[in-house]
N, C-alpha and C positions, 0 to 999 in steps of 0.2 A: 833275530836270535843269533848268537854265536855257536856254530856247530861244535858240539862235543863239550859244552861248558856245563850243561845241564840236562835232565831227562825227567820225564814223568809228568803228571799233573795231579792236582789237589794234594792229597795226603801222600801221595807216591813221589811228589816233586823233590829231586834231590840236585845239589851241585855235584860236579864231576871234577874230579883231581886225579893226579897221578902219583904214585908212591914207587920209590926207588927200592930195589930189592936188596941193594947192599946196605944202604945206611938207614932205610925205612922212613926217609924225609917225605913228606907230603907236600904237594905243590898246588896251589890254584892262583891264578889260572893254570890249567894243565900244562904240563912239559911233555913234548914227545921226542925231543931230541937227545937230551943228556941230563944227568942229574945236576941241579944248580947247586948243589952243597959243596962248596969249594974244598972241603976236608974228605970227600968221599972219592973212592977209586973209581967209582962208575959201576952201574949196576942196570939191569933191565927195568924199564918204566912200565907199570901196570896201571890202567883206569881203575879208580876206586871212587864210590860214591861217598860223599862227605857227610858229616852229621847233619841232620836237620835242625838241631838247636844248638844254640852257643849262649855266652854271655857278653853284654855289652861291654867292650873295652874303652870305647870313646864314641861321642857322637857331636853333631853340629847341625846347623841349618844352612841351607843355601840362599843366599840374598841377591844372586845375579844370575844371567843367563851365561851358562858356560860356553867357550868357544867349539867350533867343530873338532873333532867328529861328532860330538853330542848332537843329536837329533832334536831340534825343536822348532815349532812354527813361528817365525817371527813376526807373523800377523795377530798372533794371540798374545795376550798379557803374560808376562812370567809369573809363574806360581812358585813360591819357595817350597822346598820340601826338606824332610830331615835326611841326613846322611849318617850311616851307623857303621862303626868297625866293630865287628864281631868276633870274639875269640872262640874257636871251635877246641875245647879242652883235648879231645881224643887226638886230634891231628896236630895240636899244637901250632896252629897258625891263626892269623887274623885276616877275615875276609871283609871287605867293605862293599857296602850296598845301600840303595835307597830304602827309606821306610815304607811300607805299605801305605795305601790311600788312606788318609784320615789319620794317620800317625804323626804326631808333632813333636818337637824335642819336649814339651811340657808333659808328654806321655811317657818319656824315657828316663832311665837312670843308669848310671855306671853300674855293673853287676847284674842288671836284669836279665832273665832268660828271655830270649827271643827265637823264634823259628822262621825258616826260609819258606817262602811263598813264591808261586809264580806271579809275574807282573806285566803290565804293559809300559814298555819304555816310550812309544810313538805309535801312531797308527795313521793311515790314509786310506783312500778307497781302495787301493790295491793290496796293501801290505800292513800287517801287525808285528812290530817289532817287539819280540817276547824279552824278559829279562828276569832276574831274581830280585825279590824284594825282602825286608825283614819286618816282622810284627811281634809284638808281645805275645809270647806263649801263654797258653790258656794255664793260669795258676803260676805263671813266670813272675815270681816276687823275688826280692832279695837285692843286695847291693846297696850302697849309700847314694843318696840323691846329690848330685854335684851340678853346679851350673856348668852348661855347655859353653865351649870357648869357641 
């Protein structure tokens, strides 16, 4: 888990970003040093929970084992997964993340509503690395079906 990137469990799980008090830009991953908006004179950065739901902006599947620092066991066979870019309308940002277990590109469509959920990136006998994942929201329809690229 990356400290300060998310909080909560179950339905209370939320990604955490930061918002600039001067220009109201929202950042994820969080920014603690300065506003990243080049047109902003600079303001205080405050932690804000991000929307739990958004709409698929784009998606694809992974067919290769990514390089370090991605954690994967080279002794196990590689299992492809869907990667989803989700637009959070209220924050006006796009957040990238893996699809939840069992969700494939065949289950996805641009414009479909999805929600963020906790997930396991990797685990061993001593440690479980927690991350966020996206899954179709209950009743989350909409958007046009488009082939993933």
